[in-house]
PyMOL Python script that loads the backbone (N, CA, C, O; Angstrom):
from pymol import cmd

cmd.read_pdbstr("""\
ATOM      1  N   MET A   1     111.506 113.401 122.454  1.00  0.00           N
ATOM      2  CA  MET A   1     110.506 112.407 122.159  1.00  0.00           C
ATOM      3  C   MET A   1     110.610 111.979 120.689  1.00  0.00           C
ATOM      4  O   MET A   1     110.841 112.800 119.801  1.00  0.00           O
ATOM      5  N   SER A   2     110.437 110.703 120.464  1.00  0.00           N
ATOM      6  CA  SER A   2     110.562 110.164 119.117  1.00  0.00           C
ATOM      7  C   SER A   2     109.201 110.056 118.433  1.00  0.00           C
ATOM      8  O   SER A   2     108.196 109.723 119.061  1.00  0.00           O
ATOM      9  N   ASN A   3     109.194 110.343 117.141  1.00  0.00           N
ATOM     10  CA  ASN A   3     107.976 110.190 116.352  1.00  0.00           C
ATOM     11  C   ASN A   3     108.025 108.920 115.521  1.00  0.00           C
ATOM     12  O   ASN A   3     107.278 108.772 114.553  1.00  0.00           O
ATOM     13  N   ARG A   4     108.904 108.008 115.901  1.00  0.00           N
ATOM     14  CA  ARG A   4     109.076 106.766 115.159  1.00  0.00           C
ATOM     15  C   ARG A   4     107.829 105.884 115.306  1.00  0.00           C
ATOM     16  O   ARG A   4     107.298 105.719 116.404  1.00  0.00           O
ATOM     17  N   ILE A   5     107.380 105.332 114.200  1.00  0.00           N
ATOM     18  CA  ILE A   5     106.251 104.400 114.189  1.00  0.00           C
ATOM     19  C   ILE A   5     106.834 102.997 114.332  1.00  0.00           C
ATOM     20  O   ILE A   5     107.757 102.628 113.605  1.00  0.00           O
ATOM     21  N   THR A   6     106.299 102.217 115.268  1.00  0.00           N
ATOM     22  CA  THR A   6     106.804 100.870 115.500  1.00  0.00           C
ATOM     23  C   THR A   6     105.824  99.822 114.967  1.00  0.00           C
ATOM     24  O   THR A   6     104.640 100.096 114.770  1.00  0.00           O
ATOM     25  N   GLU A   7     106.348  98.617 114.740  1.00  0.00           N
ATOM     26  CA  GLU A   7     105.482  97.514 114.320  1.00  0.00           C
ATOM     27  C   GLU A   7     104.426  97.233 115.383  1.00  0.00           C
ATOM     28  O   GLU A   7     103.286  96.898 115.061  1.00  0.00           O
ATOM     29  N   LYS A   8     104.807  97.369 116.642  1.00  0.00           N
ATOM     30  CA  LYS A   8     103.876  97.133 117.751  1.00  0.00           C
ATOM     31  C   LYS A   8     102.690  98.103 117.684  1.00  0.00           C
ATOM     32  O   LYS A   8     101.551  97.708 117.934  1.00  0.00           O
ATOM     33  N   GLN A   9     102.956  99.363 117.349  1.00  0.00           N
ATOM     34  CA  GLN A   9     101.872 100.338 117.201  1.00  0.00           C
ATOM     35  C   GLN A   9     100.933  99.935 116.073  1.00  0.00           C
ATOM     36  O   GLN A   9      99.713  99.982 116.223  1.00  0.00           O
ATOM     37  N   LEU A  10     101.507  99.540 114.951  1.00  0.00           N
ATOM     38  CA  LEU A  10     100.692  99.130 113.806  1.00  0.00           C
ATOM     39  C   LEU A  10      99.844  97.918 114.147  1.00  0.00           C
ATOM     40  O   LEU A  10      98.654  97.880 113.834  1.00  0.00           O
ATOM     41  N   GLU A  11     100.457  96.919 114.795  1.00  0.00           N
ATOM     42  CA  GLU A  11      99.723  95.710 115.171  1.00  0.00           C
ATOM     43  C   GLU A  11      98.592  96.024 116.140  1.00  0.00           C
ATOM     44  O   GLU A  11      97.511  95.443 116.044  1.00  0.00           O
ATOM     45  N   SER A  12      98.834  96.936 117.071  1.00  0.00           N
ATOM     46  CA  SER A  12      97.801  97.344 118.026  1.00  0.00           C
ATOM     47  C   SER A  12      96.625  98.013 117.307  1.00  0.00           C
ATOM     48  O   SER A  12      95.466  97.767 117.639  1.00  0.00           O
ATOM     49  N   MET A  13      96.929  98.846 116.334  1.00  0.00           N
ATOM     50  CA  MET A  13      95.875  99.510 115.575  1.00  0.00           C
ATOM     51  C   MET A  13      95.042  98.496 114.796  1.00  0.00           C
ATOM     52  O   MET A  13      93.816  98.598 114.759  1.00  0.00           O
ATOM     53  N   VAL A  14      95.703  97.517 114.172  1.00  0.00           N
ATOM     54  CA  VAL A  14      94.983  96.492 113.408  1.00  0.00           C
ATOM     55  C   VAL A  14      94.131  95.644 114.341  1.00  0.00           C
ATOM     56  O   VAL A  14      93.010  95.280 113.987  1.00  0.00           O
ATOM     57  N   GLU A  15      94.644  95.321 115.528  1.00  0.00           N
ATOM     58  CA  GLU A  15      93.857  94.571 116.515  1.00  0.00           C
ATOM     59  C   GLU A  15      92.594  95.345 116.888  1.00  0.00           C
ATOM     60  O   GLU A  15      91.515  94.762 116.998  1.00  0.00           O
ATOM     61  N   SER A  16      92.728  96.652 117.082  1.00  0.00           N
ATOM     62  CA  SER A  16      91.570  97.491 117.425  1.00  0.00           C
ATOM     63  C   SER A  16      90.535  97.496 116.304  1.00  0.00           C
ATOM     64  O   SER A  16      89.334  97.408 116.557  1.00  0.00           O
ATOM     65  N   ILE A  17      91.008  97.598 115.077  1.00  0.00           N
ATOM     66  CA  ILE A  17      90.093  97.597 113.929  1.00  0.00           C
ATOM     67  C   ILE A  17      89.376  96.254 113.833  1.00  0.00           C
ATOM     68  O   ILE A  17      88.166  96.211 113.609  1.00  0.00           O
ATOM     69  N   ASN A  18      90.120  95.150 114.002  1.00  0.00           N
ATOM     70  CA  ASN A  18      89.493  93.826 113.960  1.00  0.00           C
ATOM     71  C   ASN A  18      88.455  93.669 115.070  1.00  0.00           C
ATOM     72  O   ASN A  18      87.378  93.121 114.837  1.00  0.00           O
ATOM     73  N   ALA A  19      88.773  94.149 116.278  1.00  0.00           N
ATOM     74  CA  ALA A  19      87.830  94.054 117.397  1.00  0.00           C
ATOM     75  C   ALA A  19      86.571  94.876 117.112  1.00  0.00           C
ATOM     76  O   ALA A  19      85.457  94.432 117.391  1.00  0.00           O
ATOM     77  N   LYS A  20      86.756  96.061 116.562  1.00  0.00           N
ATOM     78  CA  LYS A  20      85.626  96.930 116.225  1.00  0.00           C
ATOM     79  C   LYS A  20      84.719  96.274 115.180  1.00  0.00           C
ATOM     80  O   LYS A  20      83.498  96.433 115.214  1.00  0.00           O
ATOM     81  N   ARG A  21      85.336  95.535 114.251  1.00  0.00           N
ATOM     82  CA  ARG A  21      84.589  94.856 113.180  1.00  0.00           C
ATOM     83  C   ARG A  21      84.088  93.476 113.612  1.00  0.00           C
ATOM     84  O   ARG A  21      83.319  92.843 112.890  1.00  0.00           O
ATOM     85  N   GLY A  22      84.523  93.006 114.795  1.00  0.00           N
ATOM     86  CA  GLY A  22      84.092  91.693 115.286  1.00  0.00           C
ATOM     87  C   GLY A  22      84.714  90.535 114.518  1.00  0.00           C
ATOM     88  O   GLY A  22      84.083  89.491 114.353  1.00  0.00           O
ATOM     89  N   LYS A  23      85.935  90.706 114.052  1.00  0.00           N
ATOM     90  CA  LYS A  23      86.606  89.666 113.268  1.00  0.00           C
ATOM     91  C   LYS A  23      87.643  88.945 114.120  1.00  0.00           C
ATOM     92  O   LYS A  23      88.443  89.580 114.806  1.00  0.00           O
ATOM     93  N   ALA A  24      87.624  87.621 114.072  1.00  0.00           N
ATOM     94  CA  ALA A  24      88.568  86.787 114.817  1.00  0.00           C
ATOM     95  C   ALA A  24      89.675  86.311 113.886  1.00  0.00           C
ATOM     96  O   ALA A  24      89.535  86.346 112.664  1.00  0.00           O
ATOM     97  N   TYR A  25      90.774  85.866 114.482  1.00  0.00           N
ATOM     98  CA  TYR A  25      91.932  85.383 113.730  1.00  0.00           C
ATOM     99  C   TYR A  25      91.531  84.269 112.767  1.00  0.00           C
ATOM    100  O   TYR A  25      90.777  83.362 113.122  1.00  0.00           O
ATOM    101  N   LYS A  26      92.039  84.354 111.566  1.00  0.00           N
ATOM    102  CA  LYS A  26      91.797  83.383 110.489  1.00  0.00           C
ATOM    103  C   LYS A  26      90.338  83.306 110.047  1.00  0.00           C
ATOM    104  O   LYS A  26      89.927  82.310 109.452  1.00  0.00           O
ATOM    105  N   GLU A  27      89.561  84.330 110.325  1.00  0.00           N
ATOM    106  CA  GLU A  27      88.167  84.403 109.885  1.00  0.00           C
ATOM    107  C   GLU A  27      88.125  85.289 108.637  1.00  0.00           C
ATOM    108  O   GLU A  27      88.915  86.224 108.498  1.00  0.00           O
ATOM    109  N   GLU A  28      87.206  84.984 107.746  1.00  0.00           N
ATOM    110  CA  GLU A  28      87.057  85.820 106.557  1.00  0.00           C
ATOM    111  C   GLU A  28      86.822  87.265 106.983  1.00  0.00           C
ATOM    112  O   GLU A  28      85.965  87.537 107.825  1.00  0.00           O
ATOM    113  N   GLY A  29      87.573  88.178 106.410  1.00  0.00           N
ATOM    114  CA  GLY A  29      87.456  89.595 106.752  1.00  0.00           C
ATOM    115  C   GLY A  29      88.461  90.055 107.792  1.00  0.00           C
ATOM    116  O   GLY A  29      88.544  91.249 108.081  1.00  0.00           O
ATOM    117  N   PHE A  30      89.234  89.124 108.365  1.00  0.00           N
ATOM    118  CA  PHE A  30      90.253  89.459 109.361  1.00  0.00           C
ATOM    119  C   PHE A  30      91.379  90.243 108.699  1.00  0.00           C
ATOM    120  O   PHE A  30      91.855  89.863 107.629  1.00  0.00           O
ATOM    121  N   LEU A  31      91.805  91.330 109.325  1.00  0.00           N
ATOM    122  CA  LEU A  31      92.885  92.155 108.782  1.00  0.00           C
ATOM    123  C   LEU A  31      94.204  91.792 109.435  1.00  0.00           C
ATOM    124  O   LEU A  31      94.251  91.447 110.615  1.00  0.00           O
ATOM    125  N   GLN A  32      95.272  91.870 108.662  1.00  0.00           N
ATOM    126  CA  GLN A  32      96.609  91.612 109.177  1.00  0.00           C
ATOM    127  C   GLN A  32      97.599  92.500 108.442  1.00  0.00           C
ATOM    128  O   GLN A  32      97.287  93.062 107.393  1.00  0.00           O
ATOM    129  N   ILE A  33      98.801  92.620 109.008  1.00  0.00           N
ATOM    130  CA  ILE A  33      99.858  93.382 108.367  1.00  0.00           C
ATOM    131  C   ILE A  33     100.731  92.420 107.580  1.00  0.00           C
ATOM    132  O   ILE A  33     101.211  91.422 108.117  1.00  0.00           O
ATOM    133  N   GLY A  34     100.929  92.720 106.326  1.00  0.00           N
ATOM    134  CA  GLY A  34     101.841  91.951 105.488  1.00  0.00           C
ATOM    135  C   GLY A  34     103.160  92.695 105.406  1.00  0.00           C
ATOM    136  O   GLY A  34     103.183  93.916 105.251  1.00  0.00           O
ATOM    137  N   MET A  35     104.268  91.953 105.511  1.00  0.00           N
ATOM    138  CA  MET A  35     105.592  92.568 105.464  1.00  0.00           C
ATOM    139  C   MET A  35     106.465  91.834 104.456  1.00  0.00           C
ATOM    140  O   MET A  35     106.549  90.606 104.466  1.00  0.00           O
ATOM    141  N   ALA A  36     107.106  92.595 103.595  1.00  0.00           N
ATOM    142  CA  ALA A  36     108.057  92.030 102.626  1.00  0.00           C
ATOM    143  C   ALA A  36     108.853  93.170 102.013  1.00  0.00           C
ATOM    144  O   ALA A  36     108.383  94.306 101.949  1.00  0.00           O
ATOM    145  N   TYR A  37     110.049  92.861 101.569  1.00  0.00           N
ATOM    146  CA  TYR A  37     110.894  93.832 100.883  1.00  0.00           C
ATOM    147  C   TYR A  37     111.157  95.085 101.728  1.00  0.00           C
ATOM    148  O   TYR A  37     111.410  96.157 101.180  1.00  0.00           O
ATOM    149  N   GLY A  38     111.098  94.954 103.054  1.00  0.00           N
ATOM    150  CA  GLY A  38     111.309  96.097 103.937  1.00  0.00           C
ATOM    151  C   GLY A  38     110.113  97.018 104.032  1.00  0.00           C
ATOM    152  O   GLY A  38     110.215  98.109 104.593  1.00  0.00           O
ATOM    153  N   GLY A  39     108.962  96.591 103.484  1.00  0.00           N
ATOM    154  CA  GLY A  39     107.758  97.415 103.492  1.00  0.00           C
ATOM    155  C   GLY A  39     106.598  96.738 104.201  1.00  0.00           C
ATOM    156  O   GLY A  39     106.687  95.581 104.612  1.00  0.00           O
ATOM    157  N   TYR A  40     105.516  97.476 104.337  1.00  0.00           N
ATOM    158  CA  TYR A  40     104.340  97.034 105.090  1.00  0.00           C
ATOM    159  C   TYR A  40     103.079  97.330 104.291  1.00  0.00           C
ATOM    160  O   TYR A  40     103.009  98.316 103.558  1.00  0.00           O
ATOM    161  N   ARG A  41     102.081  96.459 104.446  1.00  0.00           N
ATOM    162  CA  ARG A  41     100.783  96.696 103.808  1.00  0.00           C
ATOM    163  C   ARG A  41      99.695  96.056 104.653  1.00  0.00           C
ATOM    164  O   ARG A  41      99.972  95.198 105.491  1.00  0.00           O
ATOM    165  N   LEU A  42      98.450  96.477 104.430  1.00  0.00           N
ATOM    166  CA  LEU A  42      97.301  95.910 105.129  1.00  0.00           C
ATOM    167  C   LEU A  42      96.648  94.881 104.228  1.00  0.00           C
ATOM    168  O   LEU A  42      96.363  95.150 103.061  1.00  0.00           O
ATOM    169  N   GLU A  43      96.412  93.688 104.787  1.00  0.00           N
ATOM    170  CA  GLU A  43      95.815  92.591 104.034  1.00  0.00           C
ATOM    171  C   GLU A  43      94.554  92.100 104.743  1.00  0.00           C
ATOM    172  O   GLU A  43      94.427  92.209 105.962  1.00  0.00           O
ATOM    173  N   GLU A  44      93.634  91.565 103.961  1.00  0.00           N
ATOM    174  CA  GLU A  44      92.391  91.006 104.499  1.00  0.00           C
ATOM    175  C   GLU A  44      92.279  89.545 104.069  1.00  0.00           C
ATOM    176  O   GLU A  44      92.494  89.211 102.904  1.00  0.00           O
ATOM    177  N   TRP A  45      91.937  88.677 105.029  1.00  0.00           N
ATOM    178  CA  TRP A  45      91.713  87.264 104.712  1.00  0.00           C
ATOM    179  C   TRP A  45      90.447  87.141 103.878  1.00  0.00           C
ATOM    180  O   TRP A  45      89.441  87.788 104.171  1.00  0.00           O
ATOM    181  N   THR A  46      90.494  86.312 102.840  1.00  0.00           N
ATOM    182  CA  THR A  46      89.324  86.065 102.005  1.00  0.00           C
ATOM    183  C   THR A  46      88.845  84.635 102.219  1.00  0.00           C
ATOM    184  O   THR A  46      89.493  83.849 102.910  1.00  0.00           O
ATOM    185  N   ALA A  47      87.730  84.315 101.634  1.00  0.00           N
ATOM    186  CA  ALA A  47      87.188  82.962 101.762  1.00  0.00           C
ATOM    187  C   ALA A  47      88.162  81.957 101.157  1.00  0.00           C
ATOM    188  O   ALA A  47      88.759  82.222 100.113  1.00  0.00           O
ATOM    189  N   PRO A  48      88.326  80.807 101.804  1.00  0.00           N
ATOM    190  CA  PRO A  48      89.206  79.775 101.230  1.00  0.00           C
ATOM    191  C   PRO A  48      88.696  79.343  99.856  1.00  0.00           C
ATOM    192  O   PRO A  48      87.493  79.330  99.594  1.00  0.00           O
ATOM    193  N   ASN A  49      89.635  78.995  98.996  1.00  0.00           N
ATOM    194  CA  ASN A  49      89.272  78.497  97.676  1.00  0.00           C
ATOM    195  C   ASN A  49      90.054  77.217  97.414  1.00  0.00           C
ATOM    196  O   ASN A  49      90.693  76.692  98.326  1.00  0.00           O
ATOM    197  N   LYS A  50      90.018  76.715  96.216  1.00  0.00           N
ATOM    198  CA  LYS A  50      90.673  75.439  95.919  1.00  0.00           C
ATOM    199  C   LYS A  50      92.200  75.507  96.078  1.00  0.00           C
ATOM    200  O   LYS A  50      92.858  74.470  96.163  1.00  0.00           O
ATOM    201  N   PHE A  51      92.758  76.711  96.117  1.00  0.00           N
ATOM    202  CA  PHE A  51      94.198  76.875  96.282  1.00  0.00           C
ATOM    203  C   PHE A  51      94.585  77.100  97.743  1.00  0.00           C
ATOM    204  O   PHE A  51      95.775  77.174  98.051  1.00  0.00           O
ATOM    205  N   GLY A  52      93.630  77.210  98.632  1.00  0.00           N
ATOM    206  CA  GLY A  52      93.901  77.462 100.046  1.00  0.00           C
ATOM    207  C   GLY A  52      93.327  78.804 100.473  1.00  0.00           C
ATOM    208  O   GLY A  52      92.426  79.345  99.831  1.00  0.00           O
ATOM    209  N   GLN A  53      93.858  79.324 101.554  1.00  0.00           N
ATOM    210  CA  GLN A  53      93.396  80.608 102.081  1.00  0.00           C
ATOM    211  C   GLN A  53      93.961  81.729 101.222  1.00  0.00           C
ATOM    212  O   GLN A  53      95.127  81.692 100.829  1.00  0.00           O
ATOM    213  N   GLY A  54      93.137  82.717 100.935  1.00  0.00           N
ATOM    214  CA  GLY A  54      93.592  83.836 100.128  1.00  0.00           C
ATOM    215  C   GLY A  54      93.628  85.115 100.930  1.00  0.00           C
ATOM    216  O   GLY A  54      93.039  85.206 102.007  1.00  0.00           O
ATOM    217  N   ILE A  55      94.324  86.102 100.398  1.00  0.00           N
ATOM    218  CA  ILE A  55      94.326  87.424 100.998  1.00  0.00           C
ATOM    219  C   ILE A  55      94.057  88.452  99.909  1.00  0.00           C
ATOM    220  O   ILE A  55      94.318  88.229  98.726  1.00  0.00           O
ATOM    221  N   ARG A  56      93.533  89.570 100.347  1.00  0.00           N
ATOM    222  CA  ARG A  56      93.285  90.699  99.454  1.00  0.00           C
ATOM    223  C   ARG A  56      94.050  91.884 100.017  1.00  0.00           C
ATOM    224  O   ARG A  56      93.984  92.143 101.219  1.00  0.00           O
ATOM    225  N   VAL A  57      94.759  92.593  99.191  1.00  0.00           N
ATOM    226  CA  VAL A  57      95.519  93.766  99.638  1.00  0.00           C
ATOM    227  C   VAL A  57      94.550  94.928  99.785  1.00  0.00           C
ATOM    228  O   VAL A  57      93.814  95.256  98.854  1.00  0.00           O
ATOM    229  N   ILE A  58      94.553  95.550 100.962  1.00  0.00           N
ATOM    230  CA  ILE A  58      93.638  96.657 101.264  1.00  0.00           C
ATOM    231  C   ILE A  58      94.333  98.004 101.078  1.00  0.00           C
ATOM    232  O   ILE A  58      93.761  98.923 100.493  1.00  0.00           O
ATOM    233  N   SER A  59      95.548  98.120 101.568  1.00  0.00           N
ATOM    234  CA  SER A  59      96.245  99.407 101.488  1.00  0.00           C
ATOM    235  C   SER A  59      96.712  99.679 100.058  1.00  0.00           C
ATOM    236  O   SER A  59      97.061  98.753  99.325  1.00  0.00           O
ATOM    237  N   PRO A  60      96.716 100.944  99.670  1.00  0.00           N
ATOM    238  CA  PRO A  60      97.121 101.281  98.305  1.00  0.00           C
ATOM    239  C   PRO A  60      98.639 101.223  98.137  1.00  0.00           C
ATOM    240  O   PRO A  60      99.373 101.233  99.126  1.00  0.00           O
ATOM    241  N   ASP A  61      99.105 101.162  96.910  1.00  0.00           N
ATOM    242  CA  ASP A  61     100.523 101.293  96.570  1.00  0.00           C
ATOM    243  C   ASP A  61     101.409 100.140  97.015  1.00  0.00           C
ATOM    244  O   ASP A  61     102.618 100.324  97.155  1.00  0.00           O
ATOM    245  N   GLY A  62     100.856  98.978  97.239  1.00  0.00           N
ATOM    246  CA  GLY A  62     101.692  97.829  97.607  1.00  0.00           C
ATOM    247  C   GLY A  62     102.360  98.014  98.951  1.00  0.00           C
ATOM    248  O   GLY A  62     101.753  98.527  99.891  1.00  0.00           O
ATOM    249  N   TYR A  63     103.612  97.595  99.043  1.00  0.00           N
ATOM    250  CA  TYR A  63     104.346  97.717 100.303  1.00  0.00           C
ATOM    251  C   TYR A  63     104.878  99.132 100.446  1.00  0.00           C
ATOM    252  O   TYR A  63     105.524  99.660  99.541  1.00  0.00           O
ATOM    253  N   GLY A  64     104.600  99.738 101.591  1.00  0.00           N
ATOM    254  CA  GLY A  64     105.071 101.090 101.854  1.00  0.00           C
ATOM    255  C   GLY A  64     105.796 101.147 103.186  1.00  0.00           C
ATOM    256  O   GLY A  64     106.130 100.115 103.769  1.00  0.00           O
ATOM    257  N   THR A  65     106.031 102.340 103.655  1.00  0.00           N
ATOM    258  CA  THR A  65     106.713 102.524 104.932  1.00  0.00           C
ATOM    259  C   THR A  65     105.733 102.333 106.085  1.00  0.00           C
ATOM    260  O   THR A  65     104.518 102.308 105.889  1.00  0.00           O
ATOM    261  N   LYS A  66     106.283 102.198 107.284  1.00  0.00           N
ATOM    262  CA  LYS A  66     105.438 102.093 108.475  1.00  0.00           C
ATOM    263  C   LYS A  66     104.597 103.358 108.633  1.00  0.00           C
ATOM    264  O   LYS A  66     103.427 103.289 109.012  1.00  0.00           O
ATOM    265  N   ARG A  67     105.197 104.509 108.343  1.00  0.00           N
ATOM    266  CA  ARG A  67     104.457 105.773 108.479  1.00  0.00           C
ATOM    267  C   ARG A  67     103.296 105.847 107.495  1.00  0.00           C
ATOM    268  O   ARG A  67     102.229 106.350 107.848  1.00  0.00           O
ATOM    269  N   GLN A  68     103.476 105.362 106.278  1.00  0.00           N
ATOM    270  CA  GLN A  68     102.384 105.345 105.304  1.00  0.00           C
ATOM    271  C   GLN A  68     101.247 104.454 105.790  1.00  0.00           C
ATOM    272  O   GLN A  68     100.079 104.834 105.713  1.00  0.00           O
ATOM    273  N   LEU A  69     101.588 103.272 106.290  1.00  0.00           N
ATOM    274  CA  LEU A  69     100.559 102.365 106.784  1.00  0.00           C
ATOM    275  C   LEU A  69      99.873 102.952 108.013  1.00  0.00           C
ATOM    276  O   LEU A  69      98.663 102.802 108.177  1.00  0.00           O
ATOM    277  N   TYR A  70     100.631 103.614 108.870  1.00  0.00           N
ATOM    278  CA  TYR A  70     100.060 104.262 110.054  1.00  0.00           C
ATOM    279  C   TYR A  70      99.000 105.290 109.644  1.00  0.00           C
ATOM    280  O   TYR A  70      97.912 105.323 110.219  1.00  0.00           O
ATOM    281  N   GLY A  71      99.314 106.120 108.662  1.00  0.00           N
ATOM    282  CA  GLY A  71      98.352 107.111 108.179  1.00  0.00           C
ATOM    283  C   GLY A  71      97.109 106.465 107.599  1.00  0.00           C
ATOM    284  O   GLY A  71      95.995 106.943 107.809  1.00  0.00           O
ATOM    285  N   PHE A  72      97.302 105.378 106.870  1.00  0.00           N
ATOM    286  CA  PHE A  72      96.163 104.657 106.290  1.00  0.00           C
ATOM    287  C   PHE A  72      95.281 104.067 107.389  1.00  0.00           C
ATOM    288  O   PHE A  72      94.055 104.150 107.320  1.00  0.00           O
ATOM    289  N   LEU A  73      95.919 103.463 108.415  1.00  0.00           N
ATOM    290  CA  LEU A  73      95.165 102.878 109.525  1.00  0.00           C
ATOM    291  C   LEU A  73      94.427 103.950 110.328  1.00  0.00           C
ATOM    292  O   LEU A  73      93.307 103.721 110.786  1.00  0.00           O
ATOM    293  N   CYS A  74      95.044 105.111 110.498  1.00  0.00           N
ATOM    294  CA  CYS A  74      94.359 106.221 111.190  1.00  0.00           C
ATOM    295  C   CYS A  74      93.097 106.610 110.448  1.00  0.00           C
ATOM    296  O   CYS A  74      92.067 106.886 111.063  1.00  0.00           O
ATOM    297  N   GLY A  75      93.175 106.631 109.127  1.00  0.00           N
ATOM    298  CA  GLY A  75      91.994 106.943 108.312  1.00  0.00           C
ATOM    299  C   GLY A  75      90.883 105.932 108.503  1.00  0.00           C
ATOM    300  O   GLY A  75      89.712 106.304 108.578  1.00  0.00           O
ATOM    301  N   ILE A  76      91.232 104.661 108.582  1.00  0.00           N
ATOM    302  CA  ILE A  76      90.228 103.612 108.800  1.00  0.00           C
ATOM    303  C   ILE A  76      89.617 103.737 110.183  1.00  0.00           C
ATOM    304  O   ILE A  76      88.402 103.620 110.344  1.00  0.00           O
ATOM    305  N   MET A  77      90.462 103.977 111.187  1.00  0.00           N
ATOM    306  CA  MET A  77      89.970 104.054 112.572  1.00  0.00           C
ATOM    307  C   MET A  77      89.040 105.243 112.794  1.00  0.00           C
ATOM    308  O   MET A  77      88.124 105.173 113.614  1.00  0.00           O
ATOM    309  N   HIS A  78      89.270 106.312 112.080  1.00  0.00           N
ATOM    310  CA  HIS A  78      88.479 107.526 112.298  1.00  0.00           C
ATOM    311  C   HIS A  78      87.408 107.741 111.243  1.00  0.00           C
ATOM    312  O   HIS A  78      86.811 108.815 111.170  1.00  0.00           O
ATOM    313  N   ALA A  79      87.160 106.726 110.424  1.00  0.00           N
ATOM    314  CA  ALA A  79      86.124 106.851 109.403  1.00  0.00           C
ATOM    315  C   ALA A  79      84.763 106.530 109.962  1.00  0.00           C
ATOM    316  O   ALA A  79      83.769 106.585 109.237  1.00  0.00           O
TER     317      ALA A  79
END
""", "prot")
cmd.dss("prot")
cmd.show_as("cartoon", "prot")
cmd.util.cbc("prot")
cmd.orient("prot")
């Protein structure tokens, strides 16, 4: 059995958190996974401003591994 964390698992966890919080896609407070530089982070949509839609980084340490984000999401789900 593999202990590999997949993007699908992470996306499912974020969907569950959004549903629990009652947040819809593109709504202020909606959480999403940001990916860049081979890493992953949790982002939250903020209120639109004069520059357009903004995001706020929720997960610590910028872009990390899938396993790091998985641990962070587990903490949110079980808090």
